[in-house]
FIKOLZA-1660 file (N, C-alpha, C; in steps of 0.1 Angstrom, whole numbers, plus 5000, padded with zeros to 4 digits):
% residues 227
   i   px   py   pz ch aa at
   1 6929 5431 3774  A  M  N
   1 6920 5430 3786  A  M CA
   1 6907 5437 3783  A  M  C
   2 6896 5431 3783  A  K  N
   2 6884 5437 3780  A  K CA
   2 6876 5442 3793  A  K  C
   3 6872 5454 3792  A  L  N
   3 6864 5460 3803  A  L CA
   3 6850 5454 3804  A  L  C
   4 6845 5452 3817  A  D  N
   4 6831 5448 3818  A  D CA
   4 6824 5459 3826  A  D  C
   5 6813 5455 3833  A  G  N
   5 6806 5465 3841  A  G CA
   5 6798 5475 3833  A  G  C
   6 6796 5487 3838  A  V  N
   6 6787 5496 3832  A  V CA
   6 6791 5500 3817  A  V  C
   7 6804 5501 3815  A  L  N
   7 6808 5505 3801  A  L CA
   7 6804 5494 3791  A  L  C
   8 6807 5481 3795  A  A  N
   8 6803 5471 3786  A  A CA
   8 6788 5469 3784  A  A  C
   9 6781 5471 3795  A  I  N
   9 6766 5470 3794  A  I CA
   9 6761 5481 3785  A  I  C
  10 6766 5493 3786  A  R  N
  10 6762 5504 3778  A  R CA
  10 6764 5502 3763  A  R  C
  11 6776 5496 3760  A  Q  N
  11 6780 5494 3746  A  Q CA
  11 6774 5482 3740  A  Q  C
  12 6772 5471 3747  A  S  N
  12 6767 5459 3740  A  S CA
  12 6753 5454 3744  A  S  C
  13 6747 5461 3754  A  W  N
  13 6734 5456 3758  A  W CA
  13 6723 5466 3757  A  W  C
  14 6726 5479 3761  A  C  N
  14 6715 5489 3760  A  C CA
  14 6711 5492 3746  A  C  C
  15 6698 5495 3744  A  Q  N
  15 6693 5499 3732  A  Q CA
  15 6697 5514 3729  A  Q  C
  16 6696 5518 3716  A  P  N
  16 6700 5532 3713  A  P CA
  16 6691 5542 3721  A  P  C
  17 6698 5551 3728  A  G  N
  17 6690 5561 3736  A  G CA
  17 6685 5556 3749  A  G  C
  18 6689 5544 3754  A  E  N
  18 6685 5538 3766  A  E CA
  18 6695 5541 3777  A  E  C
  19 6693 5550 3787  A  P  N
  19 6703 5553 3797  A  P CA
  19 6702 5542 3808  A  P  C
  20 6713 5541 3815  A  I  N
  20 6714 5532 3827  A  I CA
  20 6711 5541 3839  A  I  C
  21 6701 5538 3846  A  L  N
  21 6698 5545 3858  A  L CA
  21 6705 5540 3871  A  L  C
  22 6706 5526 3871  A  L  N
  22 6711 5520 3883  A  L CA
  22 6718 5507 3878  A  L  C
  23 6729 5503 3884  A  C  N
  23 6736 5491 3881  A  C CA
  23 6743 5485 3893  A  C  C
  24 6739 5473 3897  A  V  N
  24 6744 5467 3910  A  V CA
  24 6748 5453 3907  A  V  C
  25 6760 5449 3913  A  G  N
  25 6765 5436 3911  A  G CA
  25 6755 5426 3918  A  G  C
  26 6751 5415 3911  A  A  N
  26 6741 5406 3916  A  A CA
  26 6745 5392 3913  A  A  C
  27 6758 5388 3915  A  D  N
  27 6761 5374 3912  A  D CA
  27 6757 5366 3924  A  D  C
  28 6759 5353 3922  A  A  N
  28 6753 5343 3932  A  A CA
  28 6759 5346 3946  A  A  C
  29 6771 5351 3948  A  G  N
  29 6777 5353 3961  A  G CA
  29 6772 5365 3968  A  G  C
  30 6765 5374 3961  A  S  N
  30 6761 5387 3967  A  S CA
  30 6746 5388 3967  A  S  C
  31 6738 5377 3963  A  T  N
  31 6724 5378 3964  A  T CA
  31 6718 5367 3973  A  T  C
  32 6709 5372 3982  A  R  N
  32 6703 5363 3992  A  R CA
  32 6688 5364 3990  A  R  C
  33 6681 5354 3997  A  F  N
  33 6667 5352 3995  A  F CA
  33 6659 5351 4008  A  F  C
  34 6649 5360 4009  A  D  N
  34 6640 5360 4021  A  D CA
  34 6626 5358 4016  A  D  C
  35 6623 5345 4013  A  L  N
  35 6609 5342 4008  A  L CA
  35 6605 5328 4010  A  L  C
  36 6593 5326 4010  A  A  N
  36 6588 5312 4012  A  A CA
  36 6593 5302 4002  A  A  C
  37 6597 5290 4007  A  G  N
  37 6601 5279 3998  A  G CA
  37 6616 5279 3996  A  G  C
  38 6623 5289 3999  A  L  N
  38 6637 5289 3996  A  L CA
  38 6645 5293 4009  A  L  C
  39 6657 5288 4010  A  D  N
  39 6666 5292 4022  A  D CA
  39 6673 5305 4018  A  D  C
  40 6682 5310 4027  A  W  N
  40 6689 5322 4025  A  W CA
  40 6698 5322 4013  A  W  C
  41 6703 5311 4009  A  Q  N
  41 6711 5310 3997  A  Q CA
  41 6703 5308 3985  A  Q  C
  42 6690 5306 3985  A  G  N
  42 6682 5304 3974  A  G CA
  42 6679 5290 3970  A  G  C
  43 6683 5281 3979  A  R  N
  43 6681 5266 3977  A  R CA
  43 6667 5263 3982  A  R  C
  44 6661 5252 3976  A  P  N
  44 6648 5247 3982  A  P CA
  44 6649 5245 3996  A  P  C
  45 6640 5251 4004  A  A  N
  45 6641 5250 4019  A  A CA
  45 6636 5236 4023  A  A  C
  46 6642 5231 4034  A  K  N
  46 6639 5218 4040  A  K CA
  46 6628 5220 4051  A  K  C
  47 6618 5212 4051  A  G  N
  47 6607 5213 4061  A  G CA
  47 6600 5226 4060  A  G  C
  48 6597 5233 4071  A  G  N
  48 6590 5245 4071  A  G CA
  48 6599 5258 4072  A  G  C
  49 6612 5256 4069  A  L  N
  49 6621 5267 4071  A  L CA
  49 6617 5279 4062  A  L  C
  50 6615 5275 4049  A  G  N
  50 6612 5285 4039  A  G CA
  50 6600 5294 4043  A  G  C
  51 6589 5288 4048  A  K  N
  51 6578 5296 4052  A  K CA
  51 6581 5305 4064  A  K  C
  52 6589 5300 4073  A  V  N
  52 6592 5308 4084  A  V CA
  52 6601 5320 4080  A  V  C
  53 6611 5317 4071  A  A  N
  53 6620 5326 4067  A  A CA
  53 6614 5337 4057  A  A  C
  54 6603 5334 4051  A  G  N
  54 6598 5343 4041  A  G CA
  54 6591 5354 4048  A  G  C
  55 6598 5364 4053  A  A  N
  55 6592 5375 4060  A  A CA
  55 6587 5386 4051  A  A  C
  56 6589 5384 4038  A  F  N
  56 6583 5392 4028  A  F CA
  56 6587 5407 4030  A  F  C
  57 6599 5410 4029  A  G  N
  57 6604 5423 4031  A  G CA
  57 6608 5426 4045  A  G  C
  58 6610 5415 4053  A  N  N
  58 6615 5416 4067  A  N CA
  58 6606 5422 4077  A  N  C
  59 6593 5421 4075  A  A  N
  59 6584 5426 4085  A  A CA
  59 6585 5418 4098  A  A  C
  60 6590 5406 4098  A  A  N
  60 6591 5398 4110  A  A CA
  60 6606 5395 4112  A  A  C
  61 6614 5405 4115  A  A  N
  61 6628 5403 4116  A  A CA
  61 6632 5393 4126  A  A  C
  62 6625 5393 4138  A  G  N
  62 6629 5383 4148  A  G CA
  62 6627 5369 4144  A  G  C
  63 6617 5366 4136  A  V  N
  63 6614 5353 4131  A  V CA
  63 6625 5349 4121  A  V  C
  64 6629 5359 4113  A  V  N
  64 6640 5356 4103  A  V CA
  64 6653 5352 4110  A  V  C
  65 6656 5359 4122  A  D  N
  65 6668 5355 4129  A  D CA
  65 6667 5341 4135  A  D  C
  66 6656 5337 4139  A  A  N
  66 6654 5324 4145  A  A CA
  66 6656 5314 4134  A  A  C
  67 6651 5316 4122  A  A  N
  67 6652 5307 4111  A  A CA
  67 6666 5305 4106  A  A  C
  68 6674 5316 4107  A  F  N
  68 6687 5315 4101  A  F CA
  68 6698 5313 4111  A  F  C
  69 6694 5311 4124  A  A  N
  69 6704 5310 4135  A  A CA
  69 6713 5298 4132  A  A  C
  70 6709 5288 4126  A  G  N
  70 6717 5276 4123  A  G CA
  70 6725 5277 4110  A  G  C
  71 6724 5288 4103  A  S  N
  71 6731 5289 4090  A  S CA
  71 6746 5288 4093  A  S  C
  72 6753 5281 4084  A  G  N
  72 6767 5279 4085  A  G CA
  72 6775 5291 4084  A  G  C
  73 6788 5290 4086  A  P  N
  73 6797 5302 4086  A  P CA
  73 6800 5307 4072  A  P  C
  74 6794 5302 4061  A  E  N
  74 6798 5305 4048  A  E CA
  74 6796 5320 4045  A  E  C
  75 6787 5327 4052  A  D  N
  75 6785 5341 4051  A  D CA
  75 6795 5348 4060  A  D  C
  76 6800 5341 4070  A  G  N
  76 6812 5345 4077  A  G CA
  76 6811 5358 4085  A  G  C
  77 6799 5364 4087  A  G  N
  77 6799 5376 4094  A  G CA
  77 6806 5387 4087  A  G  C
  78 6808 5385 4074  A  A  N
  78 6817 5394 4066  A  A CA
  78 6808 5404 4057  A  A  C
  79 6809 5402 4045  A  D  N
  79 6803 5411 4035  A  D CA
  79 6788 5411 4035  A  D  C
  80 6782 5422 4036  A  T  N
  80 6767 5424 4035  A  T CA
  80 6763 5420 4020  A  T  C
  81 6752 5413 4018  A  P  N
  81 6748 5410 4005  A  P CA
  81 6744 5423 3997  A  P  C
  82 6745 5423 3984  A  H  N
  82 6742 5434 3976  A  H CA
  82 6726 5435 3975  A  H  C
  83 6720 5423 3973  A  V  N
  83 6706 5422 3970  A  V CA
  83 6699 5412 3978  A  V  C
  84 6688 5414 3983  A  V  N
  84 6679 5405 3990  A  V CA
  84 6666 5404 3982  A  V  C
  85 6663 5392 3977  A  V  N
  85 6651 5389 3970  A  V CA
  85 6640 5385 3980  A  V  C
  86 6628 5390 3979  A  W  N
  86 6617 5386 3989  A  W CA
  86 6604 5384 3981  A  W  C
  87 6595 5377 3988  A  G  N
  87 6582 5375 3982  A  G CA
  87 6574 5364 3988  A  G  C
  88 6561 5362 3985  A  P  N
  88 6553 5352 3991  A  P CA
  88 6554 5338 3986  A  P  C
  89 6562 5337 3975  A  R  N
  89 6564 5323 3969  A  R CA
  89 6577 5323 3961  A  R  C
  90 6582 5311 3958  A  P  N
  90 6595 5310 3952  A  P CA
  90 6595 5312 3937  A  P  C
  91 6583 5314 3931  A  D  N
  91 6583 5315 3916  A  D CA
  91 6578 5329 3912  A  D  C
  92 6580 5339 3920  A  G  N
  92 6575 5352 3917  A  G CA
  92 6584 5359 3907  A  G  C
  93 6581 5371 3903  A  I  N
  93 6588 5379 3893  A  I CA
  93 6603 5381 3898  A  I  C
  94 6604 5385 3911  A  A  N
  94 6617 5388 3917  A  A CA
  94 6627 5376 3916  A  A  C
  95 6622 5364 3919  A  T  N
  95 6630 5352 3919  A  T CA
  95 6634 5348 3904  A  T  C
  96 6625 5350 3895  A  R  N
  96 6628 5347 3881  A  R CA
  96 6638 5357 3876  A  R  C
  97 6638 5369 3881  A  L  N
  97 6647 5379 3876  A  L CA
  97 6661 5377 3882  A  L  C
  98 6662 5372 3894  A  C  N
  98 6676 5370 3900  A  C CA
  98 6680 5356 3900  A  C  C
  99 6686 5351 3890  A  R  N
  99 6690 5337 3888  A  R CA
  99 6704 5336 3892  A  R  C
 100 6709 5324 3897  A  P  N
 100 6723 5322 3900  A  P CA
 100 6731 5324 3888  A  P  C
 101 6741 5332 3889  A  S  N
 101 6750 5335 3878  A  S CA
 101 6764 5340 3884  A  S  C
 102 6775 5335 3878  A  A  N
 102 6788 5338 3883  A  A CA
 102 6792 5352 3883  A  A  C
 103 6788 5359 3872  A  R  N
 103 6792 5373 3870  A  R CA
 103 6781 5381 3864  A  R  C
 104 6773 5387 3872  A  S  N
 104 6761 5394 3867  A  S CA
 104 6758 5407 3874  A  S  C
 105 6749 5414 3868  A  W  N
 105 6745 5427 3873  A  W CA
 105 6730 5429 3872  A  W  C
 106 6724 5436 3881  A  L  N
 106 6710 5441 3879  A  L CA
 106 6711 5455 3873  A  L  C
 107 6704 5457 3862  A  V  N
 107 6704 5470 3855  A  V CA
 107 6690 5475 3854  A  V  C
 108 6688 5487 3858  A  L  N
 108 6676 5494 3857  A  L CA
 108 6677 5506 3847  A  L  C
 109 6667 5506 3838  A  T  N
 109 6666 5516 3828  A  T CA
 109 6652 5521 3828  A  T  C
 110 6649 5532 3821  A  P  N
 110 6635 5537 3820  A  P CA
 110 6626 5527 3814  A  P  C
 111 6631 5517 3807  A  R  N
 111 6623 5507 3799  A  R CA
 111 6622 5494 3806  A  R  C
 112 6631 5490 3815  A  R  N
 112 6632 5476 3820  A  R CA
 112 6641 5475 3831  A  R  C
 113 6640 5464 3839  A  L  N
 113 6649 5459 3849  A  L CA
 113 6654 5446 3845  A  L  C
 114 6667 5444 3844  A  A  N
 114 6672 5431 3839  A  A CA
 114 6684 5426 3847  A  A  C
 115 6685 5413 3846  A  Q  N
 115 6698 5407 3851  A  Q CA
 115 6706 5404 3839  A  Q  C
 116 6718 5409 3838  A  V  N
 116 6727 5406 3826  A  V CA
 116 6740 5400 3831  A  V  C
 117 6746 5393 3822  A  S  N
 117 6759 5386 3826  A  S CA
 117 6768 5386 3814  A  S  C
 118 6781 5383 3817  A  L  N
 118 6791 5383 3806  A  L CA
 118 6789 5371 3797  A  L  C
 119 6791 5373 3784  A  V  N
 119 6791 5362 3775  A  V CA
 119 6804 5354 3776  A  V  C
 120 6803 5341 3779  A  E  N
 120 6816 5333 3781  A  E CA
 120 6823 5332 3767  A  E  C
 121 6835 5336 3767  A  E  N
 121 6843 5334 3755  A  E CA
 121 6852 5322 3756  A  E  C
 122 6853 5314 3746  A  P  N
 122 6862 5302 3746  A  P CA
 122 6876 5306 3748  A  P  C
 123 6883 5298 3757  A  A  N
 123 6896 5301 3760  A  A CA
 123 6905 5298 3748  A  A  C
 124 6915 5306 3745  A  E  N
 124 6923 5304 3734  A  E CA
 124 6936 5297 3739  A  E  C
 125 6940 5286 3733  A  P  N
 125 6952 5279 3737  A  P CA
 125 6964 5287 3736  A  P  C
 126 6972 5287 3746  A  E  N
 126 6985 5295 3746  A  E CA
 126 6996 5287 3739  A  E  C
 127 7004 5293 3731  A  P  N
 127 7015 5286 3725  A  P CA
 127 7025 5281 3735  A  P  C
 128 7032 5271 3732  A  E  N
 128 7042 5266 3741  A  E CA
 128 7054 5276 3742  A  E  C
 129 7058 5279 3754  A  K  N
 129 7069 5288 3756  A  K CA
 129 7080 5281 3764  A  K  C
 130 7092 5285 3760  A  S  N
 130 7103 5280 3768  A  S CA
 130 7104 5287 3781  A  S  C
 131 7112 5281 3790  A  L  N
 131 7114 5287 3803  A  L CA
 131 7119 5301 3802  A  L  C
 132 7128 5304 3793  A  L  N
 132 7134 5317 3791  A  L CA
 132 7123 5327 3787  A  L  C
 133 7114 5323 3778  A  D  N
 133 7103 5332 3773  A  D CA
 133 7094 5335 3785  A  D  C
 134 7090 5325 3793  A  R  N
 134 7081 5327 3804  A  R CA
 134 7087 5336 3814  A  R  C
 135 7100 5335 3818  A  V  N
 135 7107 5344 3827  A  V CA
 135 7107 5358 3821  A  V  C
 136 7110 5359 3808  A  S  N
 136 7111 5373 3802  A  S CA
 136 7098 5379 3802  A  S  C
 137 7087 5372 3800  A  G  N
 137 7073 5377 3800  A  G CA
 137 7069 5382 3814  A  G  C
 138 7072 5374 3823  A  F  N
 138 7069 5378 3837  A  F CA
 138 7076 5391 3841  A  F  C
 139 7089 5392 3837  A  A  N
 139 7097 5404 3840  A  A CA
 139 7091 5416 3834  A  A  C
 140 7086 5415 3821  A  K  N
 140 7081 5426 3814  A  K CA
 140 7068 5430 3820  A  K  C
 141 7059 5421 3824  A  S  N
 141 7047 5424 3831  A  S CA
 141 7049 5431 3844  A  S  C
 142 7059 5427 3852  A  A  N
 142 7062 5433 3864  A  A CA
 142 7067 5447 3862  A  A  C
 143 7075 5450 3852  A  R  N
 143 7080 5463 3849  A  R CA
 143 7068 5472 3845  A  R  C
 144 7059 5467 3837  A  D  N
 144 7047 5475 3833  A  D CA
 144 7039 5479 3845  A  D  C
 145 7037 5469 3855  A  V  N
 145 7028 5472 3866  A  V CA
 145 7035 5482 3875  A  V  C
 146 7047 5480 3879  A  F  N
 146 7054 5489 3888  A  F CA
 146 7058 5502 3882  A  F  C
 147 7058 5502 3868  A  G  N
 147 7061 5515 3861  A  G CA
 147 7049 5523 3858  A  G  C
 148 7037 5518 3862  A  G  N
 148 7025 5525 3860  A  G CA
 148 7019 5525 3846  A  G  C
 149 7024 5515 3838  A  K  N
 149 7019 5515 3824  A  K CA
 149 7006 5510 3823  A  K  C
 150 6997 5516 3816  A  S  N
 150 6983 5512 3815  A  S CA
 150 6981 5502 3805  A  S  C
 151 6973 5492 3807  A  P  N
 151 6970 5481 3797  A  P CA
 151 6961 5487 3785  A  P  C
 152 6957 5499 3786  A  Y  N
 152 6949 5505 3776  A  Y CA
 152 6956 5517 3770  A  Y  C
 153 6962 5514 3758  A  P  N
 153 6970 5525 3751  A  P CA
 153 6962 5537 3748  A  P  C
 154 6967 5549 3750  A  P  N
 154 6960 5562 3747  A  P CA
 154 6956 5562 3732  A  P  C
 155 6945 5570 3730  A  H  N
 155 6939 5573 3716  A  H CA
 155 6935 5560 3709  A  H  C
 156 6932 5549 3716  A  Q  N
 156 6927 5537 3710  A  Q CA
 156 6914 5533 3717  A  Q  C
 157 6905 5527 3709  A  P  N
 157 6892 5523 3716  A  P CA
 157 6895 5512 3726  A  P  C
 158 6887 5513 3737  A  V  N
 158 6889 5504 3748  A  V CA
 158 6879 5492 3745  A  V  C
 159 6885 5480 3744  A  A  N
 159 6877 5468 3741  A  A CA
 159 6868 5465 3754  A  A  C
 160 6856 5462 3751  A  T  N
 160 6846 5458 3762  A  T CA
 160 6841 5444 3760  A  T  C
 161 6838 5438 3771  A  A  N
 161 6832 5424 3771  A  A CA
 161 6818 5424 3766  A  A  C
 162 6813 5413 3760  A  E  N
 162 6800 5412 3755  A  E CA
 162 6791 5409 3766  A  E  C
 163 6779 5415 3767  A  V  N
 163 6769 5413 3778  A  V CA
 163 6756 5407 3772  A  V  C
 164 6750 5398 3779  A  T  N
 164 6738 5392 3774  A  T CA
 164 6727 5392 3785  A  T  C
 165 6715 5392 3782  A  T  N
 165 6704 5392 3791  A  T CA
 165 6702 5378 3797  A  T  C
 166 6701 5377 3810  A  V  N
 166 6697 5365 3817  A  V CA
 166 6682 5364 3819  A  V  C
 167 6676 5375 3824  A  A  N
 167 6662 5377 3825  A  A CA
 167 6658 5391 3826  A  A  C
 168 6647 5395 3823  A  E  N
 168 6643 5409 3824  A  E CA
 168 6628 5411 3825  A  E  C
 169 6623 5422 3831  A  V  N
 169 6609 5425 3832  A  V CA
 169 6607 5440 3827  A  V  C
 170 6596 5442 3820  A  P  N
 170 6594 5456 3816  A  P CA
 170 6591 5465 3828  A  P  C
 171 6593 5478 3826  A  R  N
 171 6591 5487 3837  A  R CA
 171 6576 5487 3842  A  R  C
 172 6567 5483 3833  A  E  N
 172 6553 5483 3837  A  E CA
 172 6550 5472 3849  A  E  C
 173 6559 5463 3850  A  Q  N
 173 6557 5452 3861  A  Q CA
 173 6563 5457 3874  A  Q  C
 174 6569 5468 3874  A  I  N
 174 6574 5474 3887  A  I CA
 174 6563 5482 3893  A  I  C
 175 6558 5478 3905  A  G  N
 175 6547 5485 3912  A  G CA
 175 6551 5497 3919  A  G  C
 176 6563 5497 3925  A  A  N
 176 6569 5509 3932  A  A CA
 176 6583 5508 3934  A  A  C
 177 6590 5519 3935  A  V  N
 177 6604 5520 3939  A  V CA
 177 6605 5530 3951  A  V  C
 178 6609 5525 3963  A  S  N
 178 6609 5532 3975  A  S CA
 178 6620 5529 3984  A  S  C
 179 6621 5535 3996  A  L  N
 179 6631 5532 4006  A  L CA
 179 6625 5523 4016  A  L  C
 180 6634 5515 4022  A  S  N
 180 6630 5506 4033  A  S CA
 180 6642 5503 4042  A  S  C
 181 6640 5496 4053  A  E  N
 181 6650 5492 4062  A  E CA
 181 6649 5476 4064  A  E  C
 182 6660 5470 4067  A  R  N
 182 6660 5456 4068  A  R CA
 182 6670 5451 4079  A  R  C
 183 6666 5441 4086  A  K  N
 183 6675 5435 4096  A  K CA
 183 6680 5422 4091  A  K  C
 184 6693 5421 4089  A  L  N
 184 6699 5408 4084  A  L CA
 184 6701 5398 4095  A  L  C
 185 6702 5385 4091  A  P  N
 185 6704 5375 4101  A  P CA
 185 6717 5377 4109  A  P  C
 186 6718 5370 4121  A  R  N
 186 6728 5374 4131  A  R CA
 186 6742 5370 4127  A  R  C
 187 6744 5363 4116  A  Q  N
 187 6758 5360 4112  A  Q CA
 187 6765 5371 4105  A  Q  C
 188 6758 5382 4103  A  Y  N
 188 6764 5394 4097  A  Y CA
 188 6769 5404 4108  A  Y  C
 189 6780 5410 4106  A  Q  N
 189 6784 5420 4116  A  Q CA
 189 6776 5433 4115  A  Q  C
 190 6772 5437 4103  A  V  N
 190 6763 5448 4102  A  V CA
 190 6749 5442 4099  A  V  C
 191 6740 5444 4108  A  R  N
 191 6727 5438 4107  A  R CA
 191 6716 5447 4103  A  R  C
 192 6716 5460 4108  A  D  N
 192 6706 5470 4104  A  D CA
 192 6711 5477 4092  A  D  C
 193 6704 5475 4081  A  V  N
 193 6708 5481 4069  A  V CA
 193 6696 5489 4062  A  V  C
 194 6699 5497 4053  A  H  N
 194 6689 5505 4045  A  H CA
 194 6689 5499 4031  A  H  C
 195 6678 5502 4024  A  A  N
 195 6676 5496 4011  A  A CA
 195 6668 5504 4002  A  A  C
 196 6672 5503 3989  A  L  N
 196 6662 5507 3978  A  L CA
 196 6654 5495 3975  A  L  C
 197 6641 5497 3977  A  R  N
 197 6631 5486 3975  A  R CA
 197 6624 5487 3962  A  R  C
 198 6626 5476 3954  A  V  N
 198 6618 5475 3941  A  V CA
 198 6607 5465 3943  A  V  C
 199 6595 5469 3942  A  S  N
 199 6584 5460 3945  A  S CA
 199 6577 5458 3931  A  S  C
 200 6574 5445 3929  A  F  N
 200 6567 5441 3916  A  F CA
 200 6552 5439 3918  A  F  C
 201 6545 5439 3907  A  V  N
 201 6530 5439 3908  A  V CA
 201 6525 5426 3914  A  V  C
 202 6533 5415 3914  A  D  N
 202 6528 5402 3919  A  D CA
 202 6531 5401 3935  A  D  C
 203 6536 5411 3941  A  G  N
 203 6538 5411 3955  A  G CA
 203 6552 5407 3959  A  G  C
 204 6561 5404 3950  A  S  N
 204 6575 5401 3952  A  S CA
 204 6583 5413 3950  A  S  C
 205 6596 5412 3954  A  G  N
 205 6604 5424 3952  A  G CA
 205 6619 5421 3955  A  G  C
 206 6627 5431 3955  A  L  N
 206 6641 5430 3958  A  L CA
 206 6646 5442 3965  A  L  C
 207 6654 5441 3974  A  D  N
 207 6661 5452 3981  A  D CA
 207 6676 5453 3978  A  D  C
 208 6679 5464 3973  A  V  N
 208 6694 5468 3971  A  V CA
 208 6699 5474 3984  A  V  C
 209 6708 5467 3990  A  L  N
 209 6712 5471 4004  A  L CA
 209 6724 5481 4004  A  L  C
 210 6723 5490 4015  A  T  N
 210 6734 5499 4017  A  T CA
 210 6734 5502 4032  A  T  C
 211 6745 5507 4038  A  S  N
 211 6746 5508 4052  A  S CA
 211 6741 5521 4057  A  S  C
 212 6740 5531 4049  A  A  N
 212 6736 5545 4053  A  A CA
 212 6724 5550 4047  A  A  C
 213 6715 5557 4054  A  P  N
 213 6703 5562 4048  A  P CA
 213 6705 5572 4036  A  P  C
 214 6716 5580 4038  A  E  N
 214 6718 5589 4026  A  E CA
 214 6723 5582 4014  A  E  C
 215 6728 5570 4015  A  N  N
 215 6732 5562 4003  A  N CA
 215 6719 5557 3997  A  N  C
 216 6710 5552 4005  A  A  N
 216 6697 5548 4000  A  A CA
 216 6689 5559 3993  A  A  C
 217 6690 5571 3998  A  Q  N
 217 6684 5582 3992  A  Q CA
 217 6690 5585 3978  A  Q  C
 218 6703 5584 3978  A  R  N
 218 6710 5586 3965  A  R CA
 218 6705 5575 3955  A  R  C
 219 6704 5562 3959  A  L  N
 219 6700 5552 3950  A  L CA
 219 6686 5555 3945  A  L  C
 220 6677 5560 3954  A  L  N
 220 6663 5563 3950  A  L CA
 220 6663 5574 3939  A  L  C
 221 6671 5584 3941  A  A  N
 221 6672 5595 3931  A  A CA
 221 6677 5590 3918  A  A  C
 222 6687 5581 3918  A  M  N
 222 6692 5576 3906  A  M CA
 222 6682 5567 3899  A  M  C
 223 6674 5559 3906  A  A  N
 223 6664 5551 3900  A  A CA
 223 6652 5559 3894  A  A  C
 224 6651 5571 3899  A  N  N
 224 6641 5580 3894  A  N CA
 224 6646 5590 3883  A  N  C
 225 6659 5587 3879  A  G  N
 225 6665 5595 3868  A  G CA
 225 6670 5608 3872  A  G  C
 226 6673 5609 3886  A  Q  N
 226 6677 5622 3891  A  Q CA
 226 6692 5622 3895  A  Q  C
 227 6699 5611 3890  A  G  N
 227 6713 5610 3894  A  G CA
 227 6722 5618 3884  A  G  C
% end
């Protein structure tokens, strides 16, 4: 079993001497869009919805609520998105940086901000097993799990998944990193959230969401290399 996440990113993606300041999950299910031309899921908006919904950082929260009132239950009033992309048009830096991907992360370093994802490995065909072999293998796995046996043997290197760049921007294209607040559409149980706001030089940006102001402060410190 290969580990992914920060360890894999550090080993297979970072350049020598490049520290990770911030890493946040940003797959398609946890990223939403608050900008002109796209709906909340990042699809091309129908009619004028995209222009109404593009509050550009949620300055017009009431208008955003009205625009998303008819959104289906797919967000379910459940999990708060990790990232909200915002901006005045659908082709800005932030939109190009946050592309739909099944398993991806946003990674901030002193040199760049990037979306990275796992490299898909071809599935290896499993040899045919008899019923007895399958039952025996299941029993052994159950014993290992309930016996607390680690899948990573001691004193051996831990294998990590390979990570690749989906999109990235140099640090020079980040205009500011600050704190902000955001009101989410009414289908979410938690609507008033705090954010680490990354603003790009073209007027677009992204908000990394959290429920508490102290968490946002912590994210800001980490982004500034003080974590």
